[in-house]
Every structure is written in C-alpha cells, then in structure tokens.
ZAZAMI-158479 format. One line per 3 residues: number of its first residue (from 1); their letters; for each residue x, y, z of C-alpha. Coordinates in pm, whole numbers, always signed. Layout:
BEGIN
NUM = a = X Y Z; ...
//
This chain:
BEGIN
1 = mrv = +2381 -3806 -5881; +2065 -3993 -5786; +2155 -3961 -5418
4 = ili = +2207 -3586 -5455; +1867 -3544 -5619; +1698 -3737 -5342
7 = vvg = +1864 -3519 -5077; +1771 -3197 -5261; +1414 -3315 -5306
10 = tli = +1387 -3401 -4937; +1513 -3056 -4836; +1259 -2887 -5063
13 = vlg = +974 -3089 -4912; +1087 -3007 -4559; +1109 -2638 -4648
16 = vvf = +755 -2634 -4785; +624 -2804 -4470; +811 -2558 -4246
19 = fwl = +670 -2248 -4417; +319 -2400 -4415; +342 -2445 -4037
22 = iet = +460 -2087 -3990; +163 -1952 -4184; -97 -2167 -4008
25 = lps = +16 -2131 -3644; -166 -1860 -3442; +15 -1534 -3385
28 = tty = +221 -1513 -3064; +301 -1144 -3084; +372 -1013 -2733
31 = tpn = +161 -721 -2619; +292 -555 -2300; +55 -477 -2017
34 = pap = -40 -111 -1992; +163 +90 -1744; -9 +152 -1410
37 = tnt = -163 +492 -1365; -205 +710 -1057; -580 +748 -1089
40 = pat = -731 +979 -828; -1020 +863 -612; -1363 +996 -695
43 = kvl = -1435 +1132 -346; -1227 +1264 -58; -1170 +1088 +273
46 = kvn = -1263 +1254 +599; -1059 +1236 +917; -1228 +1051 +1205
49 = etd = -1154 +1114 +1571; -1046 +750 +1598; -795 +766 +1310
52 = pfk = -434 +760 +1434; -236 +1073 +1350; +95 +1238 +1426
55 = gpr = +202 +1598 +1390; +18 +1910 +1507; -357 +1854 +1533
58 = tap = -422 +2194 +1367; -146 +2174 +1104; -231 +2358 +779
61 = vti = -153 +2047 +573; -312 +1709 +641; -190 +1400 +460
64 = iaa = -417 +1097 +480; -230 +775 +413; -444 +469 +343
67 = gsf = -236 +156 +360; -178 -203 +457; +94 -361 +669
70 = tcp = +160 -638 +415; +215 -392 +129; +586 -336 +39
73 = acr = +511 -1 -127; +330 +110 +190; +638 +24 +396
76 = esa = +858 +222 +158; +616 +515 +179; +621 +510 +560
79 = ttl = +992 +589 +553; +938 +869 +301; +661 +1023 +510
82 = dql = +878 +1017 +822; +1139 +1214 +630; +870 +1458 +520
85 = lal = +746 +1511 +875; +1101 +1583 +986; +1119 +1859 +723
88 = ypd = +780 +2008 +815; +735 +1937 +1189; +495 +2228 +1243
91 = svk = +309 +2222 +913; +208 +1864 +837; -24 +1622 +1012
94 = lvw = -18 +1257 +899; -339 +1055 +939; -355 +677 +899
97 = kdv = -643 +481 +742; -647 +100 +754; -714 -61 +417
100 = pes = -589 -420 +461; -535 -620 +144; -688 -939 +281
103 = igd = -873 -1086 +579; -561 -1280 +676; -224 -1143 +790
106 = syr = -298 -792 +665; -621 -765 +864; -467 -920 +1177
109 = aal = -179 -674 +1164; -425 -386 +1141; -613 -520 +1444
112 = aar = -288 -546 +1641; -183 -190 +1557; -520 -58 +1673
115 = caq = -485 -259 +1994; -152 -82 +2045; -332 +246 +1976
118 = qqg = -550 +179 +2281; -232 +204 +2488; -93 +508 +2307
121 = rfw = +160 +316 +2095; +6 +301 +1750; +292 +456 +1555
124 = qyh = +558 +257 +1739; +370 -65 +1665; +309 +53 +1308
127 = dsl = +686 +79 +1266; +743 -265 +1423; +500 -426 +1181
130 = yah = +678 -276 +881; +1018 -370 +1025; +900 -733 +1047
133 = qdl = +677 -739 +740; +799 -1082 +631; +697 -1232 +969
136 = lat = +336 -1117 +990; +202 -1470 +942; +339 -1572 +1285
139 = ral = +66 -1494 +1538; +287 -1533 +1846; +518 -1252 +1735
142 = yel = +244 -990 +1769; +254 -1023 +2147; +635 -1023 +2144
145 = war = +639 -688 +1962; +383 -556 +2210; +611 -663 +2496
148 = eld = +907 -486 +2336; +702 -163 +2340; +612 -212 +2709
151 = lke = +244 -262 +2634; +30 -436 +2893; +31 -785 +2749
154 = dif = -295 -908 +2900; -488 -607 +2768; -321 -635 +2428
157 = arc = -387 -1009 +2396; -748 -971 +2504; -798 -691 +2252
160 = ldg = -640 -892 +1970; -832 -1211 +2045; -1159 -1028 +2093
163 = aet = -1118 -812 +1782; -1221 -505 +1980; -1079 -278 +1713
166 = ksl = -1248 -452 +1420; -1514 -181 +1380; -1246 +88 +1336
169 = idq = -1083 -104 +1053; -1411 -192 +886; -1508 +175 +899
172 = nig = -1186 +271 +717; -1242 -1 +457; -1595 +124 +392
175 = eal = -1470 +481 +354; -1205 +370 +105; -1460 +180 -102
178 = qag = -1696 +477 -109; -1413 +705 -218; -1327 +474 -506
181 = ige = -981 +375 -376; -880 +59 -561; -530 +3 -429
184 = vpy = -282 +108 -164; -84 +303 -72; -313 +599 -129
187 = fqi = -235 +958 -31; -470 +1252 +1; -349 +1606 +67
190 = ndt = -608 +1814 +254; -944 +1788 +75; -813 +1709 -271
193 = pgi = -868 +1357 -412; -533 +1181 -390; -329 +928 -585
196 = tga = -217 +570 -541; +131 +424 -540; +456 +503 -364
199 = qsl = +568 +862 -419; +907 +1027 -385; +1004 +1271 -111
202 = gyf = +1033 +1535 -382; +673 +1478 -485; +548 +1517 -129
205 = rgv = +755 +1830 -74; +605 +1980 -386; +243 +1915 -290
208 = ved = +304 +2030 +67; +456 +2357 -54; +160 +2407 -287
211 = alt = -82 +2341 -3; +100 +2581 +228; +90 +2851 -38
214 = asq = -281 +2792 -91; -347 +2819 +282; -197 +3167 +303
217 = p = -453 +3451 +334
//
C-alpha cells in the first residue's frame, strides 16, 4: 500500500509540473504568411526603340513583359506568351524589358541576350537561356549558345566582355523602379498598369480580347 501511495503521489507531482510548463511557455501558434497579391505598378512603362519586340510593329495590342532569365515563373510565362502570339499573330506585339534579379548570373544573361540582339538573334538567344536556366552560372556556355545560333563569336565575346549593352539593361531597371515594379514577371497591356506573377493563357486571351474591343472605333 505504501508503494502504491508513493507512485500515485509521484504521478500527481509530475502532472502539476507538466501543466505549469504548458502555461508558462510562450505561445507557438502558427500564423501563415499572407497570400501574394498581383499588385499593379503605379506608373506605366513606355516602349523604347532599343527594346526587343516580336509581332507586328503597329499591332493594336502591345504586351510589355519585364522579366529575368533566372526567374522560373518568367520561363513559364515565355511559353505561355508564345502560345498567345500564335493565336493572335496579327494583333499582338510582345516587348521585352530586362529586370534582372541580381548583378550575378541574371545580369550576365541579360547582357548576353542583348549582345545577341546586336546580331538580330535576341529572341532565339532568349529561348536558349530559358532552355538552359539551370546552367547560367557557367560563363563558357554563353559563347557555346551563341555559336549554336551562328552568331559571330568574336563580336559576341567582345560585346559580353566589354558590357556594351549594359546601358540598355540599366535603363530598363530604372524604368521598372520608377514604375513601382517590385517583382518579375510583370506584364503590361497597352498603357494600363500591369500585374506581377505568371498568368494563364486564358487570362492573356481575356485581356487581349478586351483590348481589341476597346481599340475598335
């Protein structure tokens, strides 16, 4: 009987200690992060003569895509936009703005694409960079991709090493900052402040149809 009482008493003491610890420990309630929002920029971007574009120059709908070559969502969006252009070959012009996410691989990739632009191969090189997005840290591969596109290697290498296209990229970055763009990808339809984040083909078709309707006399 004495042994039983000792055991019971010990259990009671342990229980009291346990509940005291529960009451005194700080709360660890999990609060989820707020869901991301597609916040529009505060100002609209303007198309520069030096910005790469594809589609009819005078198309009634202009989509400005601000992006980075190290951004997975930008790569996904590039595929979606190609599908959109195939659906509206005479109505949509796609304009590219460089907004690299860092001064490292992202910035170097932007420089390389603009060096390809000098030889009329921006969009082909743009696609190569996205196709090899996980290899952008390897400097030697940039010249290999240029060779695969039949670019003049000496001109390309000299451009890349000399950062001849740096001013074009810095101009785009400055424009994005002034417009209040905080992340990429960012998409603007005509002169309406756009949204950030990858969008579906259905979304783009909807805004293009709206823009085409609005452009009718």
